[in-house]
C-alpha positions in Angstrom: 113.1 91.5 85.8 110.3 93.5 84.3 109.0 92.6 80.8 109.7 95.3 78.2 106.1 96.0 77.5 105.5 96.6 81.2 108.5 98.9 81.4 107.4 100.9 78.4 103.8 101.2 79.7 105.0 102.3 83.2 107.4 104.9 81.6 104.6 106.3 79.4 102.2 106.4 82.4 104.9 108.3 84.5 105.5 110.7 81.6 101.8 111.5 81.4 101.5 112.0 85.1 104.7 114.0 85.6 104.0 116.3 82.7 101.0 117.8 84.5 102.8 119.9 87.2 105.6 120.7 84.7 103.0 122.0 82.3 101.3 124.1 84.9 104.5 125.7 86.0 105.8 126.4 82.5 102.4 127.7 81.4 102.2 130.2 84.2 105.8 131.3 83.4 104.8 131.7 79.7 101.9 134.1 80.7 103.7 137.2 79.1 104.1 135.2 75.9 100.4 134.3 75.9 99.5 138.0 76.5 101.7 138.8 73.4 99.9 136.1 71.4 96.5 137.5 72.5 97.4 141.1 71.6 99.1 140.3 68.4 96.8 137.7 66.8 93.6 138.4 68.6 93.3 134.9 70.0 92.0 134.5 73.5 95.1 133.1 75.2 95.1 134.8 78.6 92.0 135.6 80.8 91.6 137.5 84.1 92.6 134.4 86.0 95.6 133.3 84.0 96.3 131.5 80.7 93.3 130.0 78.9 92.6 126.2 79.0 93.8 125.5 75.5 97.3 126.9 76.3 97.6 124.2 79.0 96.7 121.6 76.5 99.2 122.8 73.9 102.1 122.9 76.4 101.0 119.5 77.9 101.0 117.8 74.5 104.3 119.5 73.6 105.9 118.0 76.7 104.4 114.6 76.2 105.8 114.5 72.6 109.2 115.7 73.7 109.5 113.3 76.7 108.2 110.2 74.8 110.5 110.9 71.9 113.4 111.3 74.4 112.4 108.0 76.1 112.1 106.2 72.8 115.6 107.5 71.8 117.1 106.4 75.1 115.3 103.0 75.0 116.4 102.4 71.4 120.0 103.3 72.0 120.0 101.1 75.2 119.4 98.0 73.2 121.8 99.1 70.5 124.6 99.4 73.0 123.9 95.9 74.6 124.2 94.1 71.3 
């Protein structure tokens, strides 16, 4: 049986790693949105070779927050159900 701290650390590591390809795919699919942001607000969001670097970081941190909160919610409810 794995210790809870090791399970949590492994889960967070996997979330961080697995969010990278998801971020890339979603960001490429959001390119029309980033073009709209650039044209509407004048913020450099899409260049000649695709979305800007900062857009990848925004999407990556968004996914990290969502997945870690989801994991935390499932982990918290798991122990609540066992009691």
